[in-house]
C-alpha positions as CSV (number, residue, x, y, z in Angstrom):
1,M,42.1,37.8,-124.0
2,I,40.5,37.2,-120.6
3,I,40.9,39.7,-117.8
4,E,39.8,38.8,-114.3
5,I,39.3,41.6,-111.8
6,W,39.1,40.9,-108.1
7,S,37.5,43.8,-106.3
8,D,35.1,44.8,-103.5
9,F,32.3,47.3,-103.5
10,V,33.5,49.2,-100.4
11,C,37.0,49.6,-101.9
12,P,37.5,53.2,-103.2
13,F,40.6,52.1,-105.2
14,C,38.5,49.4,-106.9
15,Y,36.1,51.9,-108.3
16,M,39.0,54.2,-109.4
17,G,40.9,51.2,-110.8
18,K,38.0,50.0,-112.8
19,R,37.5,53.5,-114.3
20,K,41.3,53.8,-115.2
21,F,41.3,50.3,-116.6
22,E,38.3,51.1,-118.8
23,M,40.0,54.3,-120.0
24,A,43.0,52.1,-121.1
25,L,40.7,49.5,-122.7
26,D,39.0,52.2,-124.8
27,K,42.5,52.9,-126.3
28,F,43.4,49.3,-126.8
29,E,43.2,48.4,-130.5
30,H,42.2,44.8,-129.7
31,K,39.5,45.6,-127.2
32,D,36.9,43.7,-129.1
33,E,38.9,40.5,-128.3
34,V,38.8,41.2,-124.5
35,E,36.5,39.5,-122.1
36,V,36.3,41.0,-118.6
37,V,35.3,38.7,-115.7
38,Y,34.5,40.1,-112.3
39,R,35.7,38.1,-109.3
40,S,34.6,38.4,-105.7
41,F,36.7,39.6,-102.8
42,E,35.3,40.7,-99.5
43,L,37.1,43.3,-97.3
44,N,36.4,43.2,-93.6
45,M,33.5,45.6,-93.4
46,S,30.9,43.5,-91.7
47,G,27.7,45.3,-90.5
48,E,28.6,44.8,-86.8
49,S,32.2,46.0,-87.1
50,V,31.3,49.3,-88.6
51,K,27.9,49.9,-86.8
52,G,27.6,53.5,-85.6
53,K,30.9,54.7,-87.1
54,D,31.5,57.1,-90.0
55,I,34.0,56.1,-92.7
56,H,36.8,58.1,-91.1
57,Q,36.5,56.2,-87.8
58,V,36.2,52.9,-89.7
59,I,39.5,53.6,-91.4
60,A,41.1,54.9,-88.2
61,D,40.2,51.7,-86.4
62,K,41.2,49.4,-89.3
63,Y,44.7,50.9,-89.8
64,H,45.3,52.0,-86.2
65,I,45.7,55.7,-87.1
66,S,44.1,58.8,-85.8
67,Y,40.7,60.0,-86.9
68,E,42.3,63.2,-88.3
69,D,44.8,61.2,-90.3
70,A,42.0,58.9,-91.6
71,R,40.0,62.0,-92.7
72,N,43.0,63.5,-94.4
73,N,43.7,60.2,-96.3
74,N,40.1,60.0,-97.3
75,D,40.1,63.6,-98.6
76,M,43.0,62.7,-100.8
77,I,41.1,59.7,-102.1
78,V,38.1,61.8,-102.9
79,K,40.4,64.3,-104.9
80,A,42.0,61.4,-106.8
81,A,38.6,60.0,-107.7
82,A,37.5,63.4,-109.0
83,E,40.4,63.4,-111.4
84,V,38.9,60.4,-113.3
85,G,35.3,61.7,-113.1
86,L,34.1,60.0,-110.0
87,H,32.3,62.0,-107.4
88,Y,32.8,60.3,-104.1
89,R,30.6,61.3,-101.2
90,F,32.4,60.0,-98.1
91,D,30.0,62.0,-95.9
92,L,27.2,59.6,-97.1
93,L,29.1,56.3,-97.0
94,K,27.2,53.4,-95.3
95,P,29.8,50.6,-95.0
96,N,28.3,47.1,-94.6
97,S,28.9,43.5,-95.6
98,T,29.3,43.1,-99.3
99,L,28.4,39.4,-99.5
100,L,24.9,39.9,-100.9
101,A,26.2,42.3,-103.5
102,H,28.8,39.8,-104.6
103,E,26.1,37.1,-104.8
104,I,23.9,39.2,-107.0
105,V,26.8,39.9,-109.3
106,Q,27.5,36.2,-109.6
107,Y,23.9,35.9,-110.9
108,A,24.4,38.8,-113.2
109,K,27.5,37.2,-114.7
110,S,25.3,34.4,-116.0
111,K,23.0,37.0,-117.7
112,R,26.0,39.0,-119.2
113,K,25.0,42.0,-117.0
114,A,27.8,42.0,-114.6
115,N,29.6,45.2,-115.7
116,E,26.3,47.1,-115.6
117,L,25.5,45.9,-112.1
118,V,29.0,46.4,-110.8
119,N,28.9,50.0,-112.0
120,S,25.5,50.5,-110.4
121,F,26.6,49.1,-107.0
122,L,29.8,51.1,-106.9
123,R,28.1,54.3,-108.0
124,G,25.3,53.7,-105.5
125,Y,27.7,53.2,-102.6
126,F,30.4,55.8,-103.3
127,E,28.3,58.6,-105.0
128,E,24.7,58.2,-103.8
129,G,24.8,57.1,-100.2
130,M,23.4,53.6,-100.7
131,D,23.8,51.1,-97.9
132,I,25.8,48.3,-99.8
133,G,24.2,45.7,-97.6
134,D,20.6,46.8,-98.1
135,R,18.8,43.9,-99.8
136,D,15.9,46.0,-101.1
137,A,18.3,48.6,-102.6
138,L,20.5,45.9,-104.3
139,L,17.5,44.0,-105.7
140,K,16.1,47.3,-107.1
141,L,19.3,47.9,-109.0
142,A,19.3,44.3,-110.2
143,E,15.7,44.7,-111.4
144,E,16.6,48.0,-113.2
145,A,19.5,46.1,-114.9
146,G,17.0,43.6,-116.3
147,M,17.4,40.7,-113.8
148,D,14.5,38.3,-113.1
149,I,14.1,39.0,-109.4
150,A,12.0,35.9,-108.7
151,D,14.7,33.7,-110.2
152,L,17.5,35.7,-108.5
153,T,15.7,35.4,-105.1
154,M,15.3,31.6,-105.6
155,Q,19.0,31.2,-106.3
156,L,20.0,33.4,-103.4
157,E,18.0,31.3,-101.1
158,G,19.4,28.1,-102.6
159,G,22.9,29.0,-101.6
160,Q,24.6,28.4,-105.0
161,L,25.5,32.1,-105.4
162,K,27.2,32.2,-102.0
163,S,29.1,29.1,-103.0
164,A,30.3,30.8,-106.2
165,V,31.5,33.8,-104.1
166,K,33.4,31.5,-101.8
167,K,35.0,29.7,-104.8
168,E,36.4,32.9,-106.2
169,E,37.7,34.0,-102.8
170,D,39.4,30.7,-102.4
171,M,40.9,31.2,-105.9
172,A,42.3,34.6,-104.7
173,Q,43.8,33.0,-101.7
174,R,45.6,30.4,-103.9
175,L,46.9,33.2,-106.0
176,N,48.1,35.1,-102.9
177,I,45.9,38.0,-103.7
178,N,45.6,40.0,-100.4
179,A,44.7,43.4,-101.7
180,V,42.3,44.7,-104.4
181,P,41.8,45.7,-107.1
182,Y,43.8,43.0,-108.7
183,F,43.8,42.4,-112.5
184,L,44.9,39.1,-114.0
185,I,45.4,39.0,-117.8
186,N,45.3,35.6,-119.4
187,D,46.2,33.8,-116.2
188,W,49.7,35.2,-115.9
189,Y,50.1,38.9,-116.3
190,A,49.1,40.7,-113.1
191,V,48.4,44.3,-112.3
192,S,47.7,45.3,-108.7
193,G,46.1,48.5,-107.6
194,A,44.4,51.5,-109.2
195,Q,47.3,52.1,-111.7
196,N,47.2,54.9,-114.2
197,P,45.6,54.2,-117.6
198,D,49.0,54.1,-119.4
199,T,50.1,51.3,-117.1
200,F,47.0,49.3,-117.9
201,L,47.4,49.9,-121.6
202,H,51.0,48.8,-121.5
203,A,49.9,45.6,-119.7
204,L,47.2,44.9,-122.2
205,Q,49.6,45.4,-125.2
206,E,52.4,43.3,-123.6
207,A,50.1,40.5,-122.7
208,Y,48.5,40.5,-126.2
209,E,51.9,40.4,-128.0
210,S,53.1,37.6,-125.7
211,E,50.2,35.4,-126.6
212,K,50.6,35.8,-130.4
């Protein structure tokens, strides 16, 4: 069973959705038959568009709501994350372009280290105040995950990792994926959003039974 997950590192629901999906996967009796593949999806959080703004202002501008409404919405997200053991620090968030992070995860996929690195990037951004566009910070986490930094740097400069990101984003467009997280099981069973673990477990069970 192959499960593809489109997500972005500045998406709070992607981190929650990943955690809830993993909670369901732990209860799935056929979890040893599951392969998880991470797919790239960039939200519009370029360095220039968010420069000098805190996350509440970024959200207010993006969704054309008041600063107060944005802050209240973010407070609810923080509380929801805490319910699944995630400790969001919206006061520390440093939004930025996530392209480089996605490129590095493309490299990690070839080394079977993607899950570890995705977790590190999400935790770094949402819980530890890491600038998600900081090359040095990202490469440090990649090195800690066992990546060959010289080889990774060469591939980053060669452009093939950026092409891999673009290919997956084109795939999302063909599938009409316009919001993340998005989970696609065996190319046909889709689950969108940070659903509760029971919903994910039901999807896993139903997809598995349908493929028998």
